[in-house]
N, C-alpha and C positions, 0 to 999 in steps of 0.2 A: 504494500500500500504506500503510495507516494505522499510525501508531506509537501504541501505547497507553501513555500516561503515567498514573501513578496519579492518579485523579480523587477528588473529594470532593463531599459534599452530594448534591443531586438528580442531578447529572451522573453520579456514581458509581452511584447507584441505577438510573438508566436503563440504563447500560452493562451492569450486572450482570444486570438483568432480561432484556436482549436476549441476553447471553452464555448464560445458563442456559436460557431458554425461547424465544428468537427463532426465526424472525422474528415480530415483533409489530407490530400496527397502531398508529398514533399514538393512536387512541381507547383501545385497551387499555393503552398506556403511560400515558396521562393518568389512567386509572382506577387503575393500580397505584401510581403515584408521587404521586397527589393534586395534579396540576397541571392548570390549564386548558389547552385545546388551543392557545391562543395562547402561553402560557408554555412549553409543551412544544416548540412549533415554534422559539421563540427559543433554547431550550436546546440542541436537537439540531442546529440549522443549522450551527454551527461544527464539530460532531462529524462531520457528513456531509461538509462541505467539506474537512476534514482527512483524510478517508478512513477514519476509525475506524469510522463507521457507513456502511452502504450501503443504498440503496433497492432493493427487489426486487419483481418482478412477482408477480401472483397474488392481490392483495387483493380484497375485495368492492367492488362498485361503490358510489361515494359518490353518493347520490341528489341531493345539493345541487348538484353540479357535473357530474353525468352521465358521470363517467369512473372507471375503477378506482382505488382508493387504492393507495398503495405502502407496504407494511410495511417496517419498518427491521430490518436484520440486521447481523451482523458478518462479516467475511471470516475464517472460522476458519483458513484456510490462510495467513493473513498472518504467522503466527508458529508455530514448531515447538519442541517440548520433548522432552527425553530423560528417561525415568524408569528407574531401575535398582533392582532388588530384590536385596539380598545375603542369601544363606543361608550355612550353614556350609561349603558345598562348591561353590557356583556363583554367578554373577552373571547375572541375567536382565534384559535391557533392552528398552525399547520407544521408538519415535518416535511422537509424537502431534501433532495439531493443537491449536489454542487451545481446542477443545472436547473434548480428550482422546480424540479418535478415533484409534485405533491404525492406523498406516499401514506400520509395519515393526517387526520384532522380531529379537532375536539373543540368544545365550546363550554364556557362556564358563565353563569349569571354574575353580574357585577352589581352588588347591592349597596356597597359602601365605598364612596370615592376617596376616602382617606388614602394618601399616597402609600403609606406603609402597608395598608390592607391590600391595595391593588398590586403592589409589588409581590406580596405573598401569594396572591392569586396567580400572577404571571409565572412565578416559580413553580407553583403546583401544576399549572397547565403544561409547563415545560417538562416537568418530571413525567407527567402522563404520556407525553409524546415521546420522550427519550427512551422509554422502555420498549418502544416499537421499532427502534433502530435495529436493522439486521446485524447480528453479531454482537449486539450490545456495546458497540464502540461509542466513545464519548461524543456529545454534541460539539461541533466546531464553533458555532456562533449563534447568538440569540438577537433577533431584531424585534423591536416593539414600535408600532406605528399608531399614531393618534392624531385627531384633528387639532390644529392649533399651531402656535409658533414654537419651534424647537431650535435650540442653539447648541453648537459644538457637539452634536450627536449625543447629548446627555441631559441637557436641562430643558424642561418644559417652561418656557417663559409665559405662555398663555395657552391654556387648554379649556376652551369654553364648555365642552360637553361634560367635563369632569369638574368644572369650576376650580381649576388649578391656576395659580399665578406663581412664577418663579419657584418651581418644584425641581430639585436636582434628582429627577427620577432615575436616571441612569446610575447614579452613585448609590441610590437606595437599593436598586436591584442588584448591582454588582457586589455590594457588601455581603450578600448572602449566597453567592455562587462563584464558582471558578470559571464559568463560561464567559467569554468576552461578550459584552452587551453593547448594543447601539440603539439609540432612540431616534426616531425620524418622524417628520410630518407624514401623514398617511397619503396625501396626494403625491408628494415627492416620491414616496416609496412605490406607489402604484405606477407612476410614470417610469421609474427606473425598471420595474418589472416588465412593463410593456416594451420598453426600449431594448433591454438585454435578452429577454426570453419570450416576448409576446408578439402581438401583431405588428409592433413597430420595429422589430428586429431587422437590421440592414436597411431601414428606411432613413434617408438622409434628413427629411423634415416631416414631422407629424405633430398633430395636436391631439391631446387627450382631454375630453370633456366628461365630467361626471355629474350626475344628478342623484340626490338622495336626501340626507339630512341637510346638506348644503349644495352649492354648485361649485365645482372645481375646474381648474384649467391648468394643464401641464403642456409644456412645449419642448420639443427636441429640434434643434437646428444644427446642421452639419454634424449629425451623429452625436451631439452633446446635449444633455439636458440643460435648459436655460434656468439658472437659479437666481433668486432675488429674495431679499428680506420680505417682500410682499407676497411671495409664493404661498407662505404659510397662513395668510389671513383671508384668503378667498375674495379678493377684490372684484373678481368677475361677477360675483353674485349680485352686485348692485349695478351691473351694466343695464341700461334702459332698453327694453324690447318693444313693449306695446304701450303707447301713450294713454290708452283708455283702460289699462289693466288695473288690478288691485294694488294697494299700497303695502309695502313691507313694514317691518317694525320701526325702521328709521324714516318712514314717510316717503320713500321713493315710489313713485307710481309706475307700475308695469315693469319693474326690474326682474332680473332672472330669479332672485330668491322669492319674489311674490308670486311667481307663476310656475316654477319648475320643481321646487322641493316636494318631497313626499308629504310633508305636513300641509303645505299650501294646497296641494291638489286634493288631499283627503278632506280638508276643511271646506274647500269650495264645492266639491262634489256633494259632500254631506249636506251643506246648506241648500244646494240645488235640489236634492232629492228628499230633503226633509228628515233625515236620520243620520246617525253616525255610520260611517263606512270605513273599511280598511283600504289600503292602497290597491291591492290586487282586485278587490271588489269594485272599486271605482273604475278601474280599467276594464274589468269584465262588463260592467254595465254599459260603458261606452261602446265596447266591441259588439255588444248585443243590440245596440241601436237605441238605448234609452236616451230620449231627447235632452234631458237636463244634464246628464253626465256627459253626453257627447259634446255638448256646447263647451263645457269646461275642458275636457280632454283635447278637443280640437284646438281650442285657444292655446293650450299648453304646447301642443304639437307645433303650432305656428311660431310660438315663441322660441322653441328649441331650434327650429329651422333658421330663424333669424340669428340666433346665437352662433350656430355653426357657420352661417354665411359671414358674419362679422369676423369670426376667428380666421376663416379662410381668406377673406379679403385683405386682412391686415398681415397675415403671416405666410400666405401662399403655400400651405403644406401639400405634400404628396398624398397624405392619408389623414383621415379623421377617425379616431377611436372613441367610441362612446361607452361609458361604464358607470358604475355606481348601482346601488340597490334600486334606483328608480328608472333604470335604463329601458325597462319594458315599454315605457311611454313611446319610445322611438318606433316600436313595432305597432302598437295600437293606433297611434296617430301618424302613421307613416306618410299617408297621402298629404295631410296638412303640413307635415315637416318638409316634404319635398317641394310643395308649392311655395312655401315661404322661403326656402333656401334658394330656389331658382329665381324667385322674384327679386331677391337682394343680391344676386350674382349677375355679372355681365353675361349677355347671351352667348358670347364667344369664349367665355372662360372654360378652362379645362374641366372635364368631368371629375368629380370629387369622390374618390372611393371612401366608403365608411364601413367600419367593422364594429360590431357590438360585443362587449365582453359579457361574461356571465354576471348575473345580478346579485349573486350571494357575496357575503363578506369574506369568503375564502380567498378571493382574488386580492383583497386588501391585505390579508394576513400573508399571502405569498409575497406581496410587495415588501413587507417587513423583512421576510427571509432574504429577499434579494439584496436589500441594503446590508444585511449581515454578510452575505456572500461577497458583495463588492468590497466591504471593509476588509474581509479576510484576504481576498485575492489581490487587491490593489495596495494593501498595507496602509490604509488610511488611518490616521491618528484621530 
């Protein structure tokens, strides 16, 4: 079993190419990293001898020597990671391989937001997942993601769903475990997972839009995630979409938060039909043609189309990825979404591919695991 120690220079580039896109032939690796075949062989030989890289069967036949070539790959099962997504009322965890393949998941209710209590819950959930690691090998890294502003991969400066301010949560968790711990904003984590191992892999420019408890926006340009102090606070939620829409809690009329969040939609559909409804029921009513529900869901679909158009017009992505627990809106109100999207785009603009992520919180937990994987692989402090 190979031990991955943070690499640098061409060695790091080779390892990352294989991690993200492997197995790869030596010829393809030479092309990607700009090394001659001889230089690549000298570079990768110690990586193979240490077990970090492995040769796999199945390559094309090399005409020069008359035998199949052996592509290089990584043993994704050599390391395992736990990712945990914290919401206001639950902790959702996943166990993944080095390539963020989910092999187990678990969930616990979160009834007390006191940081020490939440830390204990995180560690209990980690233990539950760790016992499912094949061969009982230790967990390599633990990532925790939550909504709000996170600093230095450890301190929660502002966590609105848990009512946290200036909580050194990473230190609190790390004090009770030997596993390396990293804390991240949940949208940043989900963007990184989409970038490294999801629909955005190998895409030079893409936008991630999420709808659920809030409205989120992630951006990757030139294969790098765009980071900013404002990423953590959900500024896109107050982007104006419909001038005659409802007001959000800050008084903005027709902004994304007032039209697209799960709570906004359930409240508006509930008012329209005269009773309390859940989110899926609200969408089901609209899908079945209920006039009152259809009016609300159709308006939300138009708002989502306008938000996608704005993101595309400003950043010109090759791909838009839609995610979050409220993403089913894009399916139920698909016609309204497309109509608004096309209305706000130039008639000659390029077709905009869109991909929908699964609506469950497992994707967010997987994002937390990916941040831990990145920290381990890249040697981030």
